C-alpha positions in Angstrom: 127.7 91.1 93.9 125.7 88.1 94.6 122.0 88.2 95.4 120.3 85.4 97.2 116.9 85.3 97.2 114.1 83.6 98.8 112.3 81.0 96.7 108.7 82.0 95.6 106.4 78.8 96.3 103.0 79.6 95.0 99.9 77.6 96.3 96.6 79.0 95.2 97.9 82.3 94.1 99.7 83.0 97.7 103.6 82.8 98.1 104.0 80.4 101.0 107.5 81.1 102.1 106.8 85.0 102.3 103.3 84.2 104.2 105.2 81.8 106.6 107.8 84.5 107.5 104.9 87.3 108.1 103.0 85.0 109.9 105.8 83.8 112.4 106.7 87.4 112.9 103.3 88.5 113.7 102.9 85.3 116.2 106.2 86.1 117.8 105.1 89.5 118.5 102.0 88.6 119.9 103.6 86.0 122.0 106.2 88.4 123.5 103.3 90.9 124.7 101.3 88.1 126.0 104.2 86.7 127.9 105.2 89.8 129.4 101.8 90.6 130.5 101.5 87.4 132.1 104.8 87.6 133.8 104.0 91.1 135.3 100.6 90.7 136.3 100.3 86.8 137.0 103.4 86.0 138.7 104.7 89.3 139.9 101.2 90.7 140.8 102.1 94.1 139.3 99.6 95.1 136.9 101.0 97.3 134.0 98.2 99.3 133.0 100.3 101.4 130.4 101.1 98.4 128.5 97.6 97.0 128.7 96.2 100.5 127.4 99.0 100.6 124.5 98.0 97.1 123.4 94.1 97.8 123.6 94.4 101.2 121.6 96.5 99.3 119.0 94.1 96.6 118.7 91.2 99.2 118.4 93.1 101.3 115.9 94.1 98.2 113.7 90.5 96.9 113.9 89.0 100.4 112.8 91.5 100.7 109.8 91.0 97.3 108.6 87.0 97.6 108.7 87.2 100.9 106.9 89.6 99.7 104.3 87.4 96.5 103.9 84.2 98.8 103.5 85.9 101.0 100.9 87.1 98.0 98.9 83.7 96.1 98.9 82.0 99.4 98.3 79.3 99.3 101.1 77.5 102.5 101.6 
C-alpha cells in the first residue's frame, strides 16, 4: 500500500501546510454560519434565534475554555 503524505514546510517552527489547512477549515465554518444567518435574518427577514443562541453559547464556551487553559499554562493565581 502506498501512503501519500502532506509535505511538511516549517516556517519559524510552524508547519505552514497544516496551519493553512486548519485555517481554511475554521474560516469556512465561520463563513457558512455567517452567510446562513445573513440570508435568514437579512434577506428573508426571519430571525433564527436557535442558531444565534447556539453560536453565542459555543463562542462563550470556547472563550472560557481558552482562557482557563491559558491561565493554567501561564500559572496565574
